[in-house]
C-alpha positions in Angstrom: 98.3 310.9 -47.4 98.3 314.6 -46.5 101.0 316.8 -45.1 99.3 319.0 -42.5 102.4 321.0 -41.5 106.0 321.4 -42.3 108.6 323.3 -40.3 112.3 323.1 -39.7 114.1 322.2 -36.5 118.0 322.4 -36.4 118.2 322.1 -40.2 115.9 319.1 -40.3 112.7 319.3 -42.3 109.9 318.2 -39.9 106.5 317.1 -41.3 103.2 316.2 -39.7 101.4 313.8 -42.0 97.9 312.2 -41.8 97.9 308.8 -43.4 99.3 305.3 -43.4 102.9 305.1 -42.3 103.5 302.0 -44.6 102.8 304.3 -47.6 105.0 307.2 -46.5 108.2 307.3 -48.7 110.9 307.7 -46.0 114.0 305.5 -46.2 113.2 304.2 -42.7 109.8 303.8 -40.9 109.6 303.3 -37.2 107.5 300.6 -35.7 106.0 301.2 -32.3 106.7 297.7 -31.0 106.4 295.8 -27.7 109.7 294.8 -26.1 109.5 291.2 -27.5 108.7 292.4 -31.1 105.4 290.5 -31.2 103.5 292.4 -33.9 100.0 291.5 -32.8 98.0 294.7 -33.2 98.0 298.4 -34.1 100.7 300.0 -36.1 103.1 297.0 -35.4 100.7 294.5 -37.1 100.0 296.9 -40.0 103.7 297.3 -40.7 104.5 293.6 -40.3 101.7 292.7 -42.7 102.7 295.3 -45.2 106.3 294.2 -45.1 105.9 290.4 -45.4 102.3 289.9 -46.4 102.0 287.8 -43.2 102.5 289.4 -39.8 103.6 286.1 -38.2 106.4 285.7 -40.7 107.6 289.2 -40.1 107.4 288.7 -36.4 109.8 285.7 -36.8 112.2 287.9 -39.0 112.1 290.6 -36.3 112.8 288.3 -33.4 115.7 286.7 -35.3 117.1 290.2 -36.0 116.7 291.1 -32.3 118.7 288.0 -31.2 121.4 288.8 -33.8 121.6 292.5 -32.9 121.2 292.3 -29.1 121.7 288.7 -28.1 118.4 288.5 -26.2 114.7 288.2 -26.7 113.7 291.7 -25.7 114.7 295.3 -26.2 114.7 298.2 -23.7 113.5 301.8 -24.2 115.9 303.6 -26.6 117.2 300.3 -28.2 116.4 299.8 -31.9 116.2 296.6 -33.9 116.6 297.1 -37.7 114.8 294.8 -40.2 114.5 295.0 -43.9 111.3 296.6 -45.3 110.8 293.8 -47.8 107.6 294.5 -49.8 107.7 298.1 -48.8 111.0 298.6 -50.7 108.9 299.2 -53.8 107.5 302.4 -52.0 111.1 303.6 -51.3 111.2 302.3 -47.7 114.4 300.5 -47.0 114.3 299.7 -43.3 112.0 299.2 -40.4 113.3 300.5 -37.0 111.6 298.8 -34.1 111.4 300.9 -30.9 109.5 300.3 -27.7 107.7 303.0 -25.8 106.3 303.0 -22.3 102.9 301.7 -21.2 101.2 304.8 -19.7 97.6 303.4 -19.2 96.4 307.0 -18.9 99.2 308.1 -16.5 102.0 310.5 -17.2 105.2 311.3 -15.2 108.8 312.2 -15.7 109.9 308.5 -15.8 107.4 307.7 -18.5 108.4 310.8 -20.4 112.1 309.8 -20.3 111.3 306.3 -21.6 109.3 307.8 -24.5 112.0 310.3 -25.2 114.5 307.5 -25.6 112.0 305.6 -27.8 112.1 308.6 -30.2 115.7 309.5 -29.9 117.0 305.9 -30.4 115.7 305.6 -34.0 117.0 309.1 -34.9 120.5 308.1 -33.7 120.2 304.8 -35.5 119.2 306.6 -38.7 122.2 308.9 -38.3 124.6 305.9 -37.7 123.2 304.2 -40.8 123.3 307.4 -42.9 119.5 307.3 -43.5 118.3 310.6 -44.8 114.6 310.4 -44.0 112.6 308.7 -41.2 108.9 308.5 -40.4 107.5 307.8 -36.9 104.1 306.8 -35.7 102.7 308.3 -32.4 104.7 305.8 -30.3 102.7 304.7 -27.1 99.6 306.8 -28.0 97.6 303.8 -29.1 96.9 300.7 -26.8 99.8 301.8 -24.5 97.5 304.7 -23.4 99.9 307.7 -23.4 98.0 311.0 -24.1 98.6 311.9 -27.7 99.5 315.5 -26.9 102.2 314.4 -24.5 103.5 312.0 -27.1 103.7 314.7 -29.7 105.5 317.1 -27.3 108.0 314.4 -26.4 108.6 313.6 -30.1 109.3 317.3 -30.8 111.6 317.6 -27.9 113.6 314.5 -29.1 113.9 315.9 -32.6 115.0 319.3 -31.2 117.7 317.6 -29.0 118.9 315.3 -31.8 122.4 316.2 -33.1 123.1 314.8 -36.6 123.9 315.7 -40.1 122.7 312.7 -42.2 119.0 312.9 -41.3 117.4 315.6 -43.4 113.7 314.8 -43.0 111.7 313.5 -40.0 107.9 312.9 -40.3 105.3 312.1 -37.7 102.6 310.1 -39.5 99.3 309.8 -37.8 96.6 307.5 -39.2 93.3 309.2 -38.4 92.3 312.7 -39.1 91.1 313.7 -35.6 94.4 312.6 -34.0 96.4 314.3 -36.7 94.5 317.6 -36.0 95.2 317.2 -32.3 98.9 316.7 -33.1 98.8 319.8 -35.3 97.6 321.9 -32.4 100.6 320.8 -30.3 103.0 321.4 -33.2 101.6 325.0 -33.6 102.2 325.7 -29.9 105.7 324.2 -30.0 106.9 325.8 -33.2 
């Protein structure tokens, strides 16, 4: 786990971290989920497995929480399902915030950007509402959903910049592999 950059946006400490999001000591970590919260691969599977030891069990917990919180079996862009961090609580993580980003498949346009912006802003607003002081995000939609990493990082930074809150003190973007983290760092340097 390595902090590659740290800056401040609107009084919020922003960090870019290379490492495993399930090991980052934020009060809430964000899961890049699909709209039905089926944690079958990527960061969603890693988080589900780390939380419950069994990704299938955590998927059931997530789906139950979604029905309780939204009254349906799917979420839209910007909606956030909150589940307990279970096994990750020993690492200081209290909640998992499930958000859904757009499927880009190599494309990019204003509509996709707006959906992704909402996928980042929704968890920030939920953290503010729940008085969560620190939150860590993965690069939502940059994996199998095929959004260009640089566009994802730019949109993440825009969401943090537009966020208005007083409870959230620290926001981290946690990227697993070194090469992607270096690409994200280049975007952050241009943006800051």
